[in-house]
ROLOTI-570407 format. One record per atom (N, C-alpha, C): residue number from 1; residue in one letter; z, x, y. Coordinates in steps of 0.001 Angstrom, whole numbers. Each point is the difference from the previous one (the first is absolute). Example, Ala and Ser with C-alpha at 12.3 -4.5 7.8 and 13.67 -1.06 7.14 Angstrom:
BEGIN
[r 1 "a" [7800 13190 -5690]]
[r 1 "a" [0 -890 1190]]
[r 1 "a" [0 900 1200]]
[r 2 "s" [-720 -350 1050]]
[r 2 "s" [60 820 1190]]
[r 2 "s" [730 -770 1090]]
This chain:
BEGIN
[r 1 "m" [148873 176697 170463]]
[r 1 "m" [680 708 -1499]]
[r 1 "m" [-97 -1187 -683]]
[r 2 "k" [-894 127 -1235]]
[r 2 "k" [505 -1045 -1059]]
[r 2 "k" [1075 103 -676]]
[r 3 "i" [370 -757 -530]]
[r 3 "i" [1149 -226 -958]]
[r 3 "i" [-683 -529 -1743]]
[r 4 "f" [144 200 -829]]
[r 4 "f" [-80 429 -968]]
[r 4 "f" [1366 -325 -888]]
[r 5 "p" [166 -1190 -926]]
[r 5 "p" [978 -205 -838]]
[r 5 "p" [-427 398 -914]]
[r 6 "a" [696 534 -1083]]
[r 6 "a" [-59 419 -1230]]
[r 6 "a" [178 -1172 -1360]]
[r 7 "i" [-953 216 -769]]
[r 7 "i" [275 -664 -973]]
[r 7 "i" [-414 1066 -1507]]
[r 8 "d" [1174 503 -386]]
[r 8 "d" [-59 1364 -1330]]
[r 8 "d" [-114 -1266 -1103]]
[r 9 "i" [-768 -74 -988]]
[r 9 "i" [111 -930 -1160]]
[r 9 "i" [-107 1019 -1454]]
[r 10 "k" [913 -204 -741]]
[r 10 "k" [181 554 -1172]]
[r 10 "k" [732 -1070 -1016]]
[r 11 "d" [-1021 105 -1521]]
[r 11 "d" [10 -635 -512]]
[r 11 "d" [-278 -2256 93]]
[r 12 "k" [-788 -382 885]]
[r 12 "k" [-303 -1114 1109]]
[r 12 "k" [1094 -542 879]]
[r 13 "k" [1208 1138 506]]
[r 13 "k" [1087 -172 939]]
[r 13 "k" [14 818 958]]
[r 14 "c" [680 -796 851]]
[r 14 "c" [49 1029 1337]]
[r 14 "c" [1512 1123 -215]]
[r 15 "v" [-377 1344 152]]
[r 15 "v" [919 840 42]]
[r 15 "v" [99 879 1290]]
[r 16 "r" [1048 1019 189]]
[r 16 "r" [476 742 721]]
[r 16 "r" [-94 1200 -1261]]
[r 17 "l" [-90 1039 409]]
[r 17 "l" [700 1391 -354]]
[r 17 "l" [547 951 914]]
[r 18 "v" [1037 783 -708]]
[r 18 "v" [959 328 1134]]
[r 18 "v" [-410 2202 -107]]
[r 19 "k" [-1187 171 843]]
[r 19 "k" [-200 1353 476]]
[r 19 "k" [-1278 30 -2075]]
[r 20 "g" [-968 -992 682]]
[r 20 "g" [-561 -444 -1644]]
[r 20 "g" [-130 103 -1223]]
[r 21 "d" [1359 174 -86]]
[r 21 "d" [739 -87 -1386]]
[r 21 "d" [13 -1046 -829]]
[r 22 "f" [-941 -556 -998]]
[r 22 "f" [-364 -992 -1083]]
[r 22 "f" [1943 -463 -580]]
[r 23 "d" [293 1170 -331]]
[r 23 "d" [1726 -697 -368]]
[r 23 "d" [767 -294 879]]
[r 24 "n" [-467 -108 1333]]
[r 24 "n" [990 -363 1277]]
[r 24 "n" [-340 -1046 531]]
[r 25 "k" [-544 -1454 -855]]
[r 25 "k" [-895 -540 1280]]
[r 25 "k" [924 -1739 -210]]
[r 26 "t" [-397 -498 987]]
[r 26 "t" [979 -1357 650]]
[r 26 "t" [-1896 -929 -413]]
[r 27 "e" [811 -1399 -976]]
[r 27 "e" [-1326 -891 -81]]
[r 27 "e" [589 -1008 465]]
[r 28 "y" [-883 -845 626]]
[r 28 "y" [167 -806 1024]]
[r 28 "y" [-608 -1806 -733]]
[r 29 "e" [884 -890 635]]
[r 29 "e" [-716 -1307 -826]]
[r 29 "e" [-1488 -391 489]]
[r 30 "m" [-298 505 1283]]
[r 30 "m" [-895 -680 340]]
[r 30 "m" [-1503 134 -383]]
[r 31 "s" [-1119 -193 -781]]
[r 31 "s" [-1103 611 -580]]
[r 31 "s" [-1036 693 1357]]
[r 32 "p" [-362 961 -391]]
[r 32 "p" [-794 446 1145]]
[r 32 "p" [-949 -917 961]]
[r 33 "v" [-954 -1088 -1396]]
[r 33 "v" [-486 -972 766]]
[r 33 "v" [540 -634 1429]]
[r 34 "e" [1114 -632 -447]]
[r 34 "e" [1131 -682 918]]
[r 34 "e" [543 781 1199]]
[r 35 "q" [108 1389 -265]]
[r 35 "q" [331 1233 542]]
[r 35 "q" [-1069 -406 1285]]
[r 36 "a" [-1042 990 -14]]
[r 36 "a" [-1208 -263 610]]
[r 36 "a" [-91 -1415 998]]
[r 37 "g" [282 -1274 -1274]]
[r 37 "g" [-265 -839 1172]]
[r 37 "g" [927 -261 1319]]
[r 38 "k" [1377 476 57]]
[r 38 "k" [1144 -42 339]]
[r 38 "k" [-634 711 1489]]
[r 39 "y" [-570 1506 -246]]
[r 39 "y" [-155 313 994]]
[r 39 "y" [-1337 -81 696]]
[r 40 "k" [-225 -994 -672]]
[r 40 "k" [-1724 -487 893]]
[r 40 "k" [973 -1463 883]]
[r 41 "d" [337 -746 -893]]
[r 41 "d" [793 -796 615]]
[r 41 "d" [1018 26 1622]]
[r 42 "h" [357 1666 -265]]
[r 42 "h" [768 386 1448]]
[r 42 "h" [-983 1191 1033]]
[r 43 "g" [-971 -242 -460]]
[r 43 "g" [-1171 279 1153]]
[r 43 "g" [-717 1441 -470]]
[r 44 "f" [469 554 -1210]]
[r 44 "f" [-124 1257 175]]
[r 44 "f" [-1333 276 -702]]
[r 45 "k" [-1195 1202 194]]
[r 45 "k" [-1275 132 140]]
[r 45 "k" [-270 651 -488]]
[r 46 "n" [694 1328 -765]]
[r 46 "n" [-29 1050 -612]]
[r 46 "n" [876 -106 -1348]]
[r 47 "l" [-404 679 -881]]
[r 47 "l" [839 -153 -1456]]
[r 47 "l" [-421 1481 -698]]
[r 48 "h" [1397 443 -426]]
[r 48 "h" [-120 1132 -774]]
[r 48 "h" [52 -340 -1544]]
[r 49 "i" [-415 283 -769]]
[r 49 "i" [-149 -155 -1478]]
[r 49 "i" [325 1504 -964]]
[r 50 "v" [767 -120 -471]]
[r 50 "v" [4 1324 -996]]
[r 50 "v" [76 -537 -1566]]
[r 51 "d" [-741 333 -401]]
[r 51 "d" [-144 -615 -1717]]
[r 51 "d" [849 1208 -950]]
[r 52 "l" [1249 -192 -160]]
[r 52 "l" [774 1022 -539]]
[r 52 "l" [-521 164 -1704]]
[r 53 "d" [-277 -1272 -374]]
[r 53 "d" [-478 463 -1270]]
[r 53 "d" [-1191 698 -62]]
[r 54 "g" [-727 -174 983]]
[r 54 "g" [-1158 1020 256]]
[r 54 "g" [357 1362 -60]]
[r 55 "a" [772 128 741]]
[r 55 "a" [636 1469 528]]
[r 55 "a" [397 756 -1512]]
[r 56 "l" [361 -856 -1141]]
[r 56 "l" [490 441 -625]]
[r 56 "l" [-836 299 -1628]]
[r 57 "t" [-1666 -713 407]]
[r 57 "t" [-509 -238 -1075]]
[r 57 "t" [-1420 572 625]]
[r 58 "g" [-281 -302 1172]]
[r 58 "g" [-1331 728 413]]
[r 58 "g" [-1142 -1434 -134]]
[r 59 "e" [708 -1210 -423]]
[r 59 "e" [-811 -1268 -469]]
[r 59 "e" [140 -858 1131]]
[r 60 "t" [-699 -631 402]]
[r 60 "t" [302 -1090 1037]]
[r 60 "t" [138 -1721 -690]]
[r 61 "l" [1554 457 -429]]
[r 61 "l" [285 -931 -881]]
[r 61 "l" [856 -1175 741]]
[r 62 "n" [133 135 1163]]
[r 62 "n" [-64 -1374 1024]]
[r 62 "n" [-685 -455 832]]
[r 63 "i" [-1340 -159 -543]]
[r 63 "i" [-1452 -232 1139]]
[r 63 "i" [462 -1739 -183]]
[r 64 "d" [-118 -976 -879]]
[r 64 "d" [207 -816 399]]
[r 64 "d" [1022 -515 1023]]
[r 65 "i" [861 684 21]]
[r 65 "i" [1487 -474 915]]
[r 65 "i" [-710 332 1480]]
[r 66 "i" [-755 1119 249]]
[r 66 "i" [-470 440 1119]]
[r 66 "i" [-1032 -1143 319]]
[r 67 "e" [-1197 -54 -1170]]
[r 67 "e" [-1253 -1189 831]]
[r 67 "e" [929 -1174 -17]]
[r 68 "a" [1021 -400 -380]]
[r 68 "a" [881 -1546 191]]
[r 68 "a" [349 45 1274]]
[r 69 "i" [1108 1410 537]]
[r 69 "i" [-340 200 1622]]
[r 69 "i" [-942 -228 768]]
[r 70 "v" [-1123 691 -294]]
[r 70 "v" [-1175 -187 496]]
[r 70 "v" [-630 -1135 711]]
[r 71 "s" [238 -773 -1360]]
[r 71 "s" [-1130 -1313 431]]
[r 71 "s" [1170 -764 162]]
[r 72 "k" [1202 348 184]]
[r 72 "k" [922 -1463 409]]
[r 72 "k" [241 -104 1560]]
[r 73 "f" [179 1393 390]]
[r 73 "f" [637 325 1220]]
[r 73 "f" [-1264 1009 1376]]
[r 74 "d" [-42 -456 710]]
[r 74 "d" [-784 862 891]]
[r 74 "d" [504 1193 892]]
[r 75 "l" [333 824 -973]]
[r 75 "l" [881 1666 131]]
[r 75 "l" [-807 974 -98]]
[r 76 "r" [303 1206 987]]
[r 76 "r" [-1107 1209 -169]]
[r 76 "r" [1189 788 -1076]]
[r 77 "i" [-800 168 -992]]
[r 77 "i" [643 885 -1412]]
[r 77 "i" [-60 1205 -196]]
[r 78 "e" [628 983 -180]]
[r 78 "e" [-11 1793 -191]]
[r 78 "e" [1119 -206 -1526]]
[r 79 "v" [-1109 437 -880]]
[r 79 "v" [510 -289 -1074]]
[r 79 "v" [-76 1529 -716]]
[r 80 "g" [1666 674 -677]]
[r 80 "g" [-212 1472 -426]]
[r 80 "g" [422 -305 -1739]]
[r 81 "g" [137 1019 -1000]]
[r 81 "g" [760 35 -652]]
[r 81 "g" [-673 609 -1126]]
[r 82 "g" [-594 1168 -824]]
[r 82 "g" [-387 867 -777]]
[r 82 "g" [-1646 -779 -430]]
[r 83 "i" [-527 0 1220]]
[r 83 "i" [-1459 -135 552]]
[r 83 "i" [-636 1226 -325]]
[r 84 "r" [-804 331 -1179]]
[r 84 "r" [-324 1687 49]]
[r 84 "r" [-1121 161 -696]]
[r 85 "n" [-760 -1310 427]]
[r 85 "n" [-2065 -119 -55]]
[r 85 "n" [-575 -1166 590]]
[r 86 "f" [-1408 285 265]]
[r 86 "f" [-839 -696 789]]
[r 86 "f" [267 -1723 -601]]
[r 87 "k" [124 2 -1243]]
[r 87 "k" [112 -1467 -1092]]
[r 87 "k" [1036 -902 675]]
[r 88 "s" [1106 1245 89]]
[r 88 "s" [947 -989 688]]
[r 88 "s" [353 -119 1561]]
[r 89 "i" [-955 512 1027]]
[r 89 "i" [222 -526 1143]]
[r 89 "i" [-1446 -779 245]]
[r 90 "q" [-826 -216 -713]]
[r 90 "q" [-712 -911 -337]]
[r 90 "q" [165 -1387 337]]
[r 91 "k" [693 -61 -1261]]
[r 91 "k" [1191 -1248 -342]]
[r 91 "k" [887 -497 833]]
[r 92 "y" [458 1470 1033]]
[r 92 "y" [863 -655 714]]
[r 92 "y" [-894 -980 1632]]
[r 93 "t" [-1062 1010 247]]
[r 93 "t" [-619 -382 740]]
[r 93 "t" [-845 -1236 -30]]
[r 94 "n" [-625 -514 -1466]]
[r 94 "n" [-503 -1436 -414]]
[r 94 "n" [1082 -840 316]]
[r 95 "a" [1211 307 -204]]
[r 95 "a" [1099 -711 409]]
[r 95 "a" [278 -735 1553]]
[r 96 "g" [-950 688 1252]]
[r 96 "g" [870 208 1117]]
[r 96 "g" [1405 267 527]]
[r 97 "v" [-72 1466 -788]]
[r 97 "v" [1563 563 767]]
[r 97 "v" [-1230 825 1062]]
[r 98 "e" [401 377 957]]
[r 98 "e" [-99 292 1086]]
[r 98 "e" [87 1645 -605]]
[r 99 "k" [675 671 -97]]
[r 99 "k" [-29 1484 -6]]
[r 99 "k" [1394 302 -1273]]
[r 100 "v" [-1292 1175 -845]]
[r 100 "v" [608 -58 -1172]]
[r 100 "v" [480 1444 142]]
[r 101 "i" [1677 351 -500]]
[r 101 "i" [798 1164 545]]
[r 101 "i" [-310 1280 -1664]]
[r 102 "l" [-460 811 181]]
[r 102 "l" [-196 1035 -639]]
[r 102 "l" [890 1059 344]]
[r 103 "g" [927 384 -702]]
[r 103 "g" [1313 645 7]]
[r 103 "g" [-332 1032 -1275]]
[r 104 "s" [552 -24 -776]]
[r 104 "s" [318 1275 -1356]]
[r 104 "s" [-1907 867 -124]]
[r 105 "g" [-726 -1298 -300]]
[r 105 "g" [-899 605 -1067]]
[r 105 "g" [-1176 669 1503]]
[r 106 "a" [701 -301 1353]]
[r 106 "a" [-904 653 1314]]
[r 106 "a" [57 1396 392]]
[r 107 "i" [1710 -331 -703]]
[r 107 "i" [1155 1560 320]]
[r 107 "i" [-745 1026 -1057]]
[r 108 "k" [128 -676 -1576]]
[r 108 "k" [-497 1165 -866]]
[r 108 "k" [-1720 242 -167]]
[r 109 "d" [-609 -854 676]]
[r 109 "d" [-1454 178 39]]
[r 109 "d" [-823 -506 1218]]
[r 110 "k" [-404 1450 875]]
[r 110 "k" [-170 -613 1268]]
[r 110 "k" [-1240 -296 398]]
[r 111 "n" [-1025 370 -1326]]
[r 111 "n" [-959 -825 388]]
[r 111 "n" [-611 -1397 -459]]
[r 112 "f" [1728 -231 -920]]
[r 112 "f" [-199 -1433 -310]]
[r 112 "f" [304 -982 1599]]
[r 113 "l" [477 500 626]]
[r 113 "l" [415 -723 1331]]
[r 113 "l" [-1147 54 835]]
[r 114 "k" [-624 1407 82]]
[r 114 "k" [-1282 -63 540]]
[r 114 "k" [-1327 -1104 -128]]
[r 115 "e" [-85 102 -1350]]
[r 115 "e" [-668 -783 -297]]
[r 115 "e" [30 -1831 192]]
[r 116 "a" [1495 115 -167]]
[r 116 "a" [550 -1502 -5]]
[r 116 "a" [-144 -305 1737]]
[r 117 "c" [-208 761 919]]
[r 117 "c" [-361 -411 1333]]
[r 117 "c" [-1337 -32 435]]
[r 118 "q" [-690 588 -889]]
[r 118 "q" [-1512 -325 -164]]
[r 118 "q" [-523 -1083 -283]]
[r 119 "k" [568 -232 -1509]]
[r 119 "k" [-319 -1048 -291]]
[r 119 "k" [763 -1575 -73]]
[r 120 "f" [329 -208 1235]]
[r 120 "f" [1307 -1078 785]]
[r 120 "f" [41 406 1155]]
[r 121 "p" [-747 345 933]]
[r 121 "p" [632 487 1232]]
[r 121 "p" [541 -1399 786]]
[r 122 "g" [868 812 787]]
[r 122 "g" [1019 -1019 201]]
[r 122 "g" [985 -1002 -281]]
[r 123 "k" [300 412 -1329]]
[r 123 "k" [620 -663 -1311]]
[r 123 "k" [1133 878 -766]]
[r 124 "i" [199 1216 313]]
[r 124 "i" [832 1129 -616]]
[r 124 "i" [752 546 1218]]
[r 125 "a" [1412 -688 -742]]
[r 125 "a" [871 678 916]]
[r 125 "a" [776 1210 -1370]]
[r 126 "l" [472 986 1297]]
[r 126 "l" [705 1481 -1039]]
[r 126 "l" [1636 -570 -209]]
[r 127 "g" [891 138 -1244]]
[r 127 "g" [1214 -221 183]]
[r 127 "g" [153 1456 -327]]
[r 128 "l" [1148 611 819]]
[r 128 "l" [512 1249 306]]
[r 128 "l" [1636 -224 -214]]
[r 129 "d" [721 371 -1308]]
[r 129 "d" [1318 -480 238]]
[r 129 "d" [253 1640 -387]]
[r 130 "a" [1635 315 643]]
[r 130 "a" [-178 881 519]]
[r 130 "a" [1838 295 -632]]
[r 131 "k" [312 1311 -80]]
[r 131 "k" [1697 854 -494]]
[r 131 "k" [-157 889 952]]
[r 132 "d" [1051 -154 1118]]
[r 132 "d" [26 1648 357]]
[r 132 "d" [-887 658 294]]
[r 133 "g" [-1682 -669 772]]
[r 133 "g" [-811 491 243]]
[r 133 "g" [-1226 231 -1111]]
[r 134 "y" [606 80 -1260]]
[r 134 "y" [-593 -33 -719]]
[r 134 "y" [-824 -1556 -1171]]
[r 135 "l" [-1283 -9 124]]
[r 135 "l" [-580 -1698 -1128]]
[r 135 "l" [757 473 -1400]]
[r 136 "s" [452 -1555 -219]]
[r 136 "s" [272 -273 -1178]]
[r 136 "s" [-1197 -956 -711]]
[r 137 "v" [-220 319 -1223]]
[r 137 "v" [-1147 -1278 -562]]
[r 137 "v" [502 -329 -1822]]
[r 138 "s" [-911 -463 84]]
[r 138 "s" [808 -1492 -1407]]
[r 138 "s" [739 -708 78]]
[r 139 "g" [-273 -1142 957]]
[r 139 "g" [1503 -690 160]]
[r 139 "g" [1367 1270 185]]
[r 140 "w" [-359 1046 901]]
[r 140 "w" [1245 1134 592]]
[r 140 "w" [557 469 -1165]]
[r 141 "k" [-500 -697 -1587]]
[r 141 "k" [1041 1316 -620]]
[r 141 "k" [-644 1215 1]]
[r 142 "e" [-863 590 421]]
[r 142 "e" [-456 1581 134]]
[r 142 "e" [-182 405 1551]]
[r 143 "n" [427 1038 250]]
[r 143 "n" [-187 493 1415]]
[r 143 "n" [-1045 738 -279]]
[r 144 "s" [-759 244 1506]]
[r 144 "s" [-1346 1047 -288]]
[r 144 "s" [534 1085 741]]
[r 145 "n" [-698 1557 25]]
[r 145 "n" [281 607 650]]
[r 145 "n" [-980 -349 1790]]
[r 146 "l" [-348 -862 -44]]
[r 146 "l" [-654 -276 1192]]
[r 146 "l" [1064 -303 1066]]
[r 147 "k" [-680 980 1000]]
[r 147 "k" [903 -459 1106]]
[r 147 "k" [-1266 -1315 1204]]
[r 148 "t" [943 -1208 170]]
[r 148 "t" [-552 -1103 466]]
[r 148 "t" [-814 277 1096]]
[r 149 "l" [347 451 955]]
[r 149 "l" [-1390 868 1112]]
[r 149 "l" [-908 1159 -320]]
[r 150 "d" [133 487 -1174]]
[r 150 "d" [-865 763 38]]
[r 150 "d" [-1508 -971 -1098]]
[r 151 "f" [601 -780 -1176]]
[r 151 "f" [-605 -895 -139]]
[r 151 "f" [-1114 -854 788]]
[r 152 "l" [627 -517 941]]
[r 152 "l" [-551 -698 872]]
[r 152 "l" [-893 609 758]]
[r 153 "k" [826 1372 401]]
[r 153 "k" [-1462 762 408]]
[r 153 "k" [-1692 18 -665]]
[r 154 "d" [251 74 -1298]]
[r 154 "d" [-1339 269 -865]]
[r 154 "d" [-198 -1348 -147]]
[r 155 "v" [650 -1067 -14]]
[r 155 "v" [-1092 -1617 131]]
[r 155 "v" [-16 -595 970]]
[r 156 "n" [454 716 1421]]
[r 156 "n" [-200 -1028 1179]]
[r 156 "n" [-1149 -273 304]]
[r 157 "d" [-1193 519 -283]]
[r 157 "d" [-1617 -436 3]]
[r 157 "d" [-743 -1064 -939]]
[r 158 "f" [1090 -202 -1300]]
[r 158 "f" [-801 -896 -1119]]
[r 158 "f" [-144 -1419 795]]
[r 159 "g" [833 -204 1125]]
[r 159 "g" [-774 -1534 -39]]
[r 159 "g" [1088 -1692 -61]]
[r 160 "a" [1173 964 -812]]
[r 160 "a" [1214 -980 -317]]
[r 160 "a" [85 -739 1477]]
[r 161 "s" [-66 -1314 -568]]
[r 161 "s" [419 -1198 1839]]
[r 161 "s" [1517 -66 370]]
[r 162 "r" [561 320 -853]]
[r 162 "r" [1652 -288 7]]
[r 162 "r" [884 1077 -856]]
[r 163 "l" [1059 327 679]]
[r 163 "l" [1708 1237 -741]]
[r 163 "l" [624 -552 -14]]
[r 164 "i" [898 -681 -761]]
[r 164 "i" [754 -313 -760]]
[r 164 "i" [1373 1264 -525]]
[r 165 "y" [627 94 1389]]
[r 165 "y" [692 1297 -412]]
[r 165 "y" [1645 -165 -545]]
[r 166 "t" [795 191 -678]]
[r 166 "t" [690 -379 -721]]
[r 166 "t" [1205 1018 -221]]
[r 167 "d" [1112 -318 574]]
[r 167 "d" [1092 1136 -327]]
[r 167 "d" [668 -444 -758]]
[r 168 "i" [-250 555 -1877]]
[r 168 "i" [1026 9 -871]]
[r 168 "i" [1273 176 400]]
[r 169 "n" [484 578 599]]
[r 169 "n" [1379 62 418]]
[r 169 "n" [870 -1216 546]]
[r 170 "r" [-799 -662 554]]
[r 170 "r" [776 -1078 973]]
[r 170 "r" [-560 -1382 -1024]]
[r 171 "d" [-1187 -357 -1044]]
[r 171 "d" [-431 -1060 -300]]
[r 171 "d" [643 -665 -915]]
[r 172 "g" [311 -1329 434]]
[r 172 "g" [1061 -488 -762]]
[r 172 "g" [1227 -9 486]]
[r 173 "m" [654 892 995]]
[r 173 "m" [1409 423 138]]
[r 173 "m" [210 -234 1224]]
[r 174 "k" [-898 -639 702]]
[r 174 "k" [407 -1023 1632]]
[r 174 "k" [1066 871 807]]
[r 175 "q" [-815 1398 -329]]
[r 175 "q" [954 959 1418]]
[r 175 "q" [-981 516 1014]]
[r 176 "s" [-903 -735 80]]
[r 176 "s" [-1074 -201 1110]]
[r 176 "s" [-1191 972 -507]]
[r 177 "p" [-1440 -127 863]]
[r 177 "p" [-751 735 -618]]
[r 177 "p" [-25 914 571]]
[r 178 "n" [-531 1577 -551]]
[r 178 "n" [-255 1038 879]]
[r 178 "n" [-935 -240 867]]
[r 179 "f" [377 -4 1558]]
[r 179 "f" [-1101 -115 720]]
[r 179 "f" [-595 845 562]]
[r 180 "d" [819 1593 91]]
[r 180 "d" [-477 858 538]]
[r 180 "d" [-1047 490 -947]]
[r 181 "e" [-60 78 -1343]]
[r 181 "e" [-595 506 -1011]]
[r 181 "e" [-1172 -769 4]]
[r 182 "t" [-189 -1532 79]]
[r 182 "t" [-1360 -983 112]]
[r 182 "t" [-498 777 1417]]
[r 183 "e" [865 -74 1231]]
[r 183 "e" [-745 346 862]]
[r 183 "e" [-593 1125 -388]]
[r 184 "n" [445 968 -680]]
[r 184 "n" [-1234 1045 240]]
[r 184 "n" [-1002 -238 -936]]
[r 185 "v" [335 -808 -1095]]
[r 185 "v" [-1445 127 -936]]
[r 185 "v" [-981 -744 853]]
[r 186 "a" [439 -1266 1184]]
[r 186 "a" [-646 -980 603]]
[r 186 "a" [-1159 1253 923]]
[r 187 "i" [750 1009 704]]
[r 187 "i" [-805 908 1059]]
[r 187 "i" [-867 752 -708]]
[r 188 "n" [354 763 -1579]]
[r 188 "n" [-1224 165 -768]]
[r 188 "n" [-586 -517 -449]]
[r 189 "s" [263 -1490 -14]]
[r 189 "s" [-1208 -483 -822]]
[r 189 "s" [-1329 -1000 616]]
[r 190 "n" [-1028 414 -386]]
[r 190 "n" [-1362 -507 296]]
[r 190 "n" [515 -1746 152]]
[r 191 "c" [-86 -292 -863]]
[r 191 "c" [561 -2017 57]]
[r 191 "c" [1102 -591 430]]
[r 192 "p" [2 -811 19]]
[r 192 "p" [1597 -360 52]]
[r 192 "p" [994 -87 -1062]]
[r 193 "v" [1035 -223 954]]
[r 193 "v" [1130 339 -1201]]
[r 193 "v" [1332 -1249 -91]]
[r 194 "i" [74 -396 -1371]]
[r 194 "i" [1108 -809 -274]]
[r 194 "i" [1455 438 -414]]
[r 195 "i" [941 -473 611]]
[r 195 "i" [1172 557 265]]
[r 195 "i" [675 -419 -1797]]
[r 196 "s" [217 690 -591]]
[r 196 "s" [816 -757 -1349]]
[r 196 "s" [1727 1040 -613]]
[r 197 "g" [630 -928 -77]]
[r 197 "g" [968 295 -1147]]
[r 197 "g" [1396 530 876]]
[r 198 "g" [967 -1132 61]]
[r 198 "g" [1510 296 801]]
[r 198 "g" [102 -1399 864]]
[r 199 "v" [-1199 -1394 572]]
[r 199 "v" [590 -16 567]]
[r 199 "v" [1484 -1142 238]]
[r 200 "s" [734 155 637]]
[r 200 "s" [1447 -1105 -599]]
[r 200 "s" [545 -675 893]]
[r 201 "s" [-1121 91 1517]]
[r 201 "s" [903 -1249 230]]
[r 201 "s" [-1084 -330 1673]]
[r 202 "i" [-255 -1231 913]]
[r 202 "i" [-704 -384 605]]
[r 202 "i" [-515 1224 1319]]
[r 203 "d" [1465 829 -254]]
[r 203 "d" [-381 1233 1291]]
[r 203 "d" [-702 889 -652]]
[r 204 "d" [-153 386 -1156]]
[r 204 "d" [-1256 1041 -371]]
[r 204 "d" [-1594 -908 539]]
[r 205 "i" [-103 -998 -508]]
[r 205 "i" [-1163 -204 868]]
[r 205 "i" [114 -78 1438]]
[r 206 "k" [849 -308 510]]
[r 206 "k" [-30 185 1347]]
[r 206 "k" [-589 1175 583]]
[r 207 "k" [1001 1225 -1172]]
[r 207 "k" [-188 1141 557]]
[r 207 "k" [-1626 358 -203]]
[r 208 "a" [-461 -547 -1020]]
[r 208 "a" [-1129 483 -585]]
[r 208 "a" [-1551 -376 1580]]
[r 209 "k" [223 -1049 97]]
[r 209 "k" [-641 -507 1278]]
[r 209 "k" [247 1087 1099]]
[r 210 "k" [996 108 198]]
[r 210 "k" [-310 875 1452]]
[r 210 "k" [-117 1811 69]]
[r 211 "l" [-241 13 -1788]]
[r 211 "l" [-421 1707 2]]
[r 211 "l" [-958 337 1169]]
[r 212 "g" [-1044 -844 -164]]
[r 212 "g" [-1168 182 1308]]
[r 212 "g" [-1120 1262 -682]]
[r 213 "n" [111 126 -1399]]
[r 213 "n" [-894 397 -481]]
[r 213 "n" [-1386 -701 -59]]
[r 214 "k" [-1016 -23 244]]
[r 214 "k" [-1241 -1300 -369]]
[r 214 "k" [-255 216 -1154]]
[r 215 "n" [147 1187 -1098]]
[r 215 "n" [-420 35 -599]]
[r 215 "n" [1044 -686 -1550]]
[r 216 "i" [650 -575 367]]
[r 216 "i" [1286 -478 -975]]
[r 216 "i" [-549 -1834 -372]]
[r 217 "e" [-876 51 -48]]
[r 217 "e" [217 -1424 -593]]
[r 217 "e" [226 -1075 33]]
[r 218 "g" [1657 171 -1487]]
[r 218 "g" [583 -964 72]]
[r 218 "g" [1194 350 -1149]]
[r 219 "i" [687 -842 -135]]
[r 219 "i" [1367 341 -905]]
[r 219 "i" [-331 -923 -1377]]
[r 220 "i" [1134 486 -1081]]
[r 220 "i" [-127 -979 -877]]
[r 220 "i" [1333 387 -563]]
[r 221 "v" [510 -1849 5]]
[r 221 "v" [1162 -195 -139]]
[r 221 "v" [461 -881 -1584]]
[r 222 "g" [433 411 -566]]
[r 222 "g" [740 -776 -1558]]
[r 222 "g" [1388 191 -345]]
[r 223 "k" [1086 601 -228]]
[r 223 "k" [794 6 -678]]
[r 223 "k" [1114 -656 621]]
[r 224 "a" [-418 -26 1771]]
[r 224 "a" [1205 75 910]]
[r 224 "a" [-570 -1736 198]]
[r 225 "i" [-1183 -597 -246]]
[r 225 "i" [239 -1524 -4]]
[r 225 "i" [110 -770 -1324]]
[r 226 "y" [-51 1276 -1091]]
[r 226 "y" [495 -1171 -1308]]
[r 226 "y" [1571 -160 -24]]
[r 227 "d" [447 1286 415]]
[r 227 "d" [1534 -42 76]]
[r 227 "d" [801 -905 1324]]
[r 228 "g" [-526 -332 666]]
[r 228 "g" [248 -585 1228]]
[r 228 "g" [-28 450 1179]]
[r 229 "d" [-101 1339 494]]
[r 229 "d" [646 730 765]]
[r 229 "d" [-713 -374 868]]
[r 230 "i" [-1611 33 -101]]
[r 230 "i" [-1151 -615 1046]]
[r 230 "i" [-513 -1270 -556]]
[r 231 "k" [345 -1238 839]]
[r 231 "k" [-216 -1249 408]]
[r 231 "k" [-1123 -341 -1]]
[r 232 "l" [-840 -744 -1041]]
[r 232 "l" [-1679 -560 570]]
[r 232 "l" [-261 -348 1421]]
[r 233 "d" [838 -752 552]]
[r 233 "d" [-279 -515 1296]]
[r 233 "d" [263 604 1147]]
[r 234 "e" [1106 1347 -171]]
[r 234 "e" [-114 1038 421]]
[r 234 "e" [-1055 960 245]]
[r 235 "l" [-332 355 -1004]]
[r 235 "l" [-927 757 -280]]
[r 235 "l" [-1666 44 798]]
[r 236 "a" [55 -1504 -130]]
[r 236 "a" [-1382 -762 158]]
[r 236 "a" [-370 -389 1426]]
[r 237 "k" [1455 292 852]]
[r 237 "k" [161 -131 1831]]
[r 237 "k" [-961 2015 130]]
[r 238 "e" [-157 851 -644]]
[r 238 "e" [-22 1125 307]]
[r 238 "e" [-1872 187 -771]]
[r 239 "i" [-660 -1068 -473]]
[r 239 "i" [-1260 -189 -90]]
[r 239 "i" [-727 234 1219]]
[r 240 "d" [-693 764 -289]]
[r 240 "d" [-944 -269 1744]]
[r 240 "d" [-2119 876 -1125]]
[r 241 "a" [374 135 -1221]]
[r 241 "a" [-1119 168 342]]
[r 241 "a" [-886 -749 -2231]]
């Protein structure tokens, strides 16, 4: 079970949103590069980064910060947030990012996802953000009429190398992830799945590790770290990949 501590970047700062609401955000004093260094110092090997400015604009506005993190620390980094064209994917892969997460761009245009998987083999992760079983897009501001599992069935053979499943109702709420729904997605997915949204305590990490579903690759931890509900020393003891 890989543990992905999270960094969400907005206006060059680390922030966390509640249910993806840009008007309901908390800013933290630590810079994204300093925060990445802290994770590296505690022995973490994987890192989940979301460029929230990118999610809003569709541009790679924080590429300089991400390049700095890649060059300073030996971390396996996945990046998402408003990646809607091949040029942006290329920028991130050139920067040394391990996985580029496609969300809204992939959901709105399945051919974009298919071509991206072909052009960048092993580099594309699919981000599925769902609310009550239906996918949301555009920084969660729009609900689609697509059922998560129906969409997954359509794109399952495209060649995505990872799937990140977020239950929006749980994200930033620290109410524990939606394990049942994530397991359901993992059973239906051709690629490994990452649990995202709602981690509230070290018990959630322990529960994730006990799920026994070999297709669940890891778990993302964000707000609970920043708010001190999970201590990095404690979380580091759970690292096994």
